[in-house]
C-alpha positions in Angstrom: -11.4 -5.9 4.6 -13.4 -3.4 3.1 -11.4 -1.6 0.4 -13.3 1.8 0.7 -12.7 4.8 3.0 -14.3 3.5 6.3 -15.6 7.2 6.7 -17.4 7.1 3.2 -18.8 3.6 3.4 -22.6 3.6 2.4 -25.4 1.2 2.2 -24.4 0.8 -1.4 -21.2 -0.6 -0.7 -22.5 -3.1 1.6 -25.0 -4.3 -1.2 -22.2 -4.7 -3.7 -20.7 -7.2 -1.3 -23.9 -9.1 -1.8 -24.1 -8.8 -5.4 -20.7 -9.8 -6.0 -20.9 -12.7 -3.7 -18.0 -11.4 -1.8 -17.0 -14.4 0.9 -15.9 -14.1 4.3 -12.2 -14.4 4.7 -9.4 -13.6 6.9 -10.2 -10.0 7.0 -13.9 -10.1 6.6 -16.7 -11.7 8.5 -20.7 -11.4 8.5 -22.9 -11.8 11.3 -26.5 -11.6 11.2 -26.9 -10.8 14.9 -25.2 -8.7 17.4 -25.8 -10.3 20.6 -24.3 -7.7 22.6 -27.2 -5.6 21.6 -29.4 -7.3 23.8 -30.1 -6.0 27.2 -28.5 -7.1 29.3 -25.9 -9.2 27.3 -24.7 -12.5 29.3 -21.0 -12.5 30.0 -20.7 -15.5 27.5 -21.9 -13.3 24.5 -19.4 -10.7 25.7 -16.7 -12.7 25.5 -17.6 -14.3 22.4 -17.6 -10.7 21.1 -14.2 -9.8 22.6 -12.9 -13.0 20.9 -14.1 -12.0 17.5 -12.6 -8.4 17.9 -9.2 -9.8 19.2 -8.8 -12.3 16.6 -8.9 -9.6 14.0 -6.3 -7.4 15.8 -4.1 -10.3 16.3 -4.0 -11.2 12.8 -4.4 -8.9 9.8 -7.3 -6.7 10.9 -10.6 -6.4 9.2 -14.2 -5.9 9.3 -17.2 -7.4 11.0 -20.3 -6.4 9.5 -23.4 -7.0 11.7 -26.9 -7.2 10.1 -26.0 -9.7 7.3 -27.4 -13.1 6.5 -25.0 -15.5 4.9 -24.8 -19.0 3.8 -21.7 -21.1 3.3 -19.7 -17.8 4.0 -21.4 -16.0 1.2 -23.4 -12.8 2.0 -27.3 -13.2 1.2 -29.4 -10.4 2.6 -29.4 -7.3 4.4 -31.5 -8.0 7.5 -30.3 -5.4 9.7 -30.1 -5.3 13.5 -32.7 -3.5 15.8 -31.2 -0.7 17.5 -33.2 1.5 19.9 -30.3 4.0 21.0 -27.4 4.2 18.9 -25.3 6.4 20.8 -26.0 4.3 23.9 -25.0 1.2 22.0 -21.8 2.8 20.4 -20.9 3.7 24.3 -21.4 0.0 25.1 -19.3 -1.4 22.5 -16.2 1.0 22.9 -16.1 0.7 26.7 -16.5 -3.3 26.5 -13.7 -3.0 23.8 -11.4 -0.8 26.1 -12.3 -3.0 29.2 -12.5 -6.3 27.9 -9.2 -6.3 26.1 -5.4 -6.1 26.9 -3.7 -4.3 25.4 -6.1 -2.0 23.8 -6.8 -1.9 20.2 -7.5 0.5 17.4 -11.3 0.3 16.0 -13.8 2.4 14.4 -17.6 2.0 14.4 -20.0 2.9 11.9 -23.9 2.6 11.8 -26.1 2.5 8.5 -29.6 2.9 8.8 -32.0 0.6 6.7 -35.6 1.5 8.0 -37.3 2.3 11.2 -34.8 0.8 14.2 -33.1 -1.3 11.8 -29.3 -0.9 11.2 -26.2 -2.1 9.8 -23.3 -2.1 12.1 -19.7 -2.1 10.8 -16.7 -2.8 13.2 -13.4 -1.9 11.8 -10.3 -3.5 13.7 -6.9 -2.3 12.9 -4.1 -4.7 12.5 -2.1 -4.3 15.7 1.4 -4.1 16.2 1.2 -4.6 19.9 0.3 -8.3 19.6 -0.8 -10.6 21.1 -4.3 -9.1 22.6 -6.0 -11.1 25.0 -9.6 -11.4 26.4 -9.7 -10.5 30.1 -13.5 -10.1 30.8 -14.3 -12.2 33.7 -10.9 -13.3 34.6 -10.3 -14.7 31.0 -6.8 -15.0 29.6 -7.6 -16.4 26.1 -5.7 -15.5 23.1 -7.3 -15.7 19.3 -6.3 -15.1 15.9 -8.0 -15.7 12.4 -7.7 -17.9 9.2 -9.8 -17.9 6.5 -12.3 -20.2 8.3 -12.9 -17.8 11.1 -11.1 -17.4 14.5 -9.3 -20.0 16.5 -7.4 -20.3 19.9 -3.7 -19.7 19.8 -1.5 -22.2 20.9 1.8 -22.0 22.9 4.0 -22.0 19.7 1.8 -19.1 17.9 1.8 -16.8 21.2 5.5 -17.2 21.4 6.1 -16.1 17.9 3.8 -12.7 18.5 5.6 -11.8 21.6 8.9 -12.5 19.7 7.5 -10.0 17.2 6.8 -7.3 19.3 10.2 -7.7 21.2 11.6 -7.6 17.7 9.7 -4.3 16.7 11.1 -2.5 19.8 14.6 -3.8 19.1 14.4 -2.1 15.4 12.9 1.1 16.8 15.6 1.3 19.4 18.4 0.6 16.8 16.8 3.6 14.8 16.6 5.8 17.6 20.3 5.4 18.7 21.6 5.9 15.3 19.7 9.2 15.1 21.3 10.2 18.4 24.8 9.3 17.4 24.2 11.3 14.1 23.3 14.6 15.9 26.3 13.8 18.5 28.5 13.7 15.3 27.2 16.8 13.9 25.4 15.2 11.0 21.6 16.4 12.3 19.3 17.6 9.4 20.5 21.0 9.9 23.6 22.1 12.3 22.2 22.7 15.8 23.7 23.9 19.0 25.4 21.1 21.6 25.2 23.1 24.9 22.5 20.5 26.0 20.0 19.1 23.9 16.4 17.4 24.1 15.6 14.8 21.7 12.0 13.4 21.3 11.2 10.5 19.2 7.5 9.6 18.3 7.6 6.5 15.9 4.3 4.8 15.1 4.5 1.0 14.7 2.9 1.4 11.6 6.0 3.1 10.4 8.0 -0.2 10.2 5.7 -1.4 7.4 8.0 -0.9 4.2 4.9 0.1 2.3 4.1 2.6 4.8 4.4 6.4 3.4 2.2 9.2 4.1 1.7 12.0 1.6 4.5 14.2 2.0 2.3 17.4 0.8 -0.1 16.5 3.6 2.9 16.0 6.5 3.9 19.7 5.4 0.7 21.0 5.4 -0.4 19.8 8.7 2.8 20.7 10.4 1.8 24.4 10.8 -0.1 23.0 14.0 2.8 20.9 15.1 5.9 23.2 14.9 9.2 23.1 17.0 9.8 21.6 20.5 10.8 25.1 22.1 10.4 28.1 19.7 7.5 29.5 18.2 8.9 30.7 14.9 10.3 28.2 12.1 10.9 27.6 8.3 9.8 24.7 6.4 11.1 22.9 3.6 11.3 19.4 1.9 14.1 17.1 2.6 15.7 13.5 1.8 13.9 12.2 4.8 10.6 14.0 4.4 9.7 17.3 5.7 12.1 19.6 8.0 11.0 22.4 10.3 13.8 24.4 11.6 14.7 27.8 13.5 17.8 29.2 11.9 20.1 31.2 14.4 22.2 33.0 11.1 20.9 34.5 8.1 23.0 31.8 6.2 21.3 29.1 8.3 24.6 27.3 9.0 23.4 26.7 12.7 19.5 26.3 14.2 18.3 26.6 17.3 15.6 23.8 17.1 14.2 21.3 14.4 11.4 18.9 14.0 12.2 16.3 11.2 9.0 14.6 10.0 9.8 11.4 8.4 8.0 10.0 5.3 6.5 7.3 7.3 5.0 9.5 9.6 7.7 9.1 12.6 8.7 12.5 14.2 12.1 13.6 15.8 12.1 17.0 17.5 15.3 18.5 18.8 16.0 21.3 20.8 19.5 23.2 21.1 18.2 26.2 22.8 16.5 25.2 26.2 19.4 24.5 28.2 21.9 27.2 26.6 18.9 30.2 27.0 19.1 29.8 30.7 20.1 33.1 32.8 23.6 32.5 34.1 24.4 34.6 37.4 25.5 34.5 40.7 22.3 32.9 41.7 22.1 30.6 38.7 25.1 28.2 38.4 26.4 27.5 34.7 25.0 24.3 34.4 21.4 24.5 35.8 18.9 21.9 34.5 16.0 24.3 33.5 13.7 21.6 34.9 10.4 23.4 35.3 10.6 24.9 31.7 11.6 21.4 30.3 8.8 19.7 31.9 6.1 22.3 30.6 7.7 22.4 27.3 7.8 18.6 26.6 4.3 18.2 28.0 3.0 20.7 25.7 4.8 19.3 22.6 3.4 15.8 23.7 0.0 16.9 23.3 0.8 18.9 20.1 1.9 15.7 18.3 -0.8 13.6 19.2 -3.1 15.8 17.6 -0.7 16.1 14.6 -0.9 12.4 14.4 -4.7 12.1 14.4 -4.6 14.9 11.7 -2.4 12.7 9.2 -4.3 9.4 10.4 -1.5 7.9 12.2 -2.8 5.1 14.7 -1.6 3.9 17.7 0.4 2.3 19.2 3.4 4.8 18.9 6.8 4.5 20.5 7.7 7.5 22.5 11.1 8.5 23.9 13.1 11.4 25.5 17.0 11.6 25.0 19.2 14.3 26.5 22.6 14.7 25.0 25.5 16.9 26.2 24.2 17.2 29.8 27.2 16.0 31.7 27.4 17.9 35.0 23.9 19.7 35.0 21.8 19.8 38.1 18.5 20.6 39.5 17.6 22.9 42.4 16.5 21.0 45.7 14.1 23.4 46.8 11.5 25.5 44.6 11.6 23.9 41.0 11.2 27.2 39.0 13.9 29.4 40.9 16.1 28.7 44.0 19.4 29.7 45.0 19.9 26.4 46.8 21.3 23.5 44.6 21.5 20.1 45.1 25.1 18.6 45.1 24.2 15.8 42.7 24.9 16.3 39.2 24.2 14.3 36.0 27.3 12.2 35.5 27.0 11.3 31.9 26.8 13.1 28.8 23.8 11.2 27.3 20.7 10.3 29.2 18.2 7.7 27.3 15.2 7.4 29.4 13.2 4.5 29.2 10.8 4.4 26.1 6.8 4.3 26.4 4.4 2.6 24.2 1.4 4.9 23.7 -1.7 2.7 23.1 -4.2 5.2 23.0 -4.1 8.6 21.8 -6.6 9.4 24.5 -4.1 8.6 27.5 -3.4 11.4 29.9 0.1 12.8 28.8 1.3 13.2 32.4 0.7 9.5 33.0 3.6 9.0 30.3 5.9 11.8 31.1 5.7 12.0 34.8 7.8 8.7 35.5 10.5 9.8 32.8 10.8 13.2 34.6 11.1 11.4 38.0 14.4 9.5 36.6 15.9 12.9 35.5 15.5 13.9 39.5 17.0 10.7 40.4 19.9 11.3 38.2 20.1 14.6 39.9 19.9 13.0 43.6 16.4 13.7 44.2 13.2 11.4 44.7 10.9 12.8 42.2 9.6 15.8 40.4 7.5 18.2 42.5 5.8 19.7 39.5 2.5 17.5 40.0 -0.4 17.8 42.3 -1.8 14.9 44.3 -3.9 14.0 41.3 -1.0 13.9 38.9 -1.6 17.1 37.3 1.2 19.2 36.0 1.3 22.3 38.1 1.3 25.7 36.2 3.5 28.3 37.8 1.9 31.6 36.9 
């Protein structure tokens, strides 16, 4: 794998690989041609390309450099590949990787000009925590990995180990999430928070499970200005044992907070609100335990987008584990008619104090937030005796109530 920041790699870095006779290995491969650059490429050429890419993702990640001749795995010369329309080729590669592999992977592409229409193309593939990835183009079901000699087909035992690894990761994350929820319930949150109904969001990058993963804490704090709190617009910021804490004190002595966001040193985020439920209007038209459902849906949707943008700003890569938990919500109900205001209330209420919604794995930061959140919202409606959220149109877009 190239050790230079990918965005800063130049032709000089490529020349150094040749000068120093850096051999191909588990995380580095040289290719003289990029066959899918031909018009049109065959299905066989596409599958071969996808096999190479998935093999890196299923192992340790790494780099493929196209336009380099090699002998016995040692780079010899910069040959370059001919590219007439660079933007068109980049789109072709992105689309092929997106549609030809399952689940999706994280990758970067860089094109370095040599002369005329000749270029070096670098393809960087991130090590995946969501393994195994398979080639699905044309009905294929092949799984590949890499060793020092190149790619190879995974056997049944290796596949089983990869699937077990993914399940183990989810188990570890769920265990961490449960510990955090119990700490909040026991009054051991990073800052004391109101417990009249709480929303808890967890965003946990799979990379955060790497014991060596630690993001610059100063950068975490600097970028947090664009993240903020789940519900409120103003907050204080300070460093703490876990990383960086954003909080909104409800008193001068800061003995209790309305909201907080804990940004962990490894990039994980825990956002907790203690005001959304307790700030509801209480009158003869609104029962004491009214679930503020529309405000909840809108607030979580907006914050979901902000977290994804924050991850991009601190170079956190997918996949990311995401979950919504509700605590201290026993007896809350949702209106049956208009989801924003209504004096007609359902008979069904939430019959448990803790609601942990099924988690979701975010494999692509370009995913439409509604596609992740709507199934979770529907489950809350189910808990209150209703079929689904009414706050989405036929295209799955969230409906703004102006």
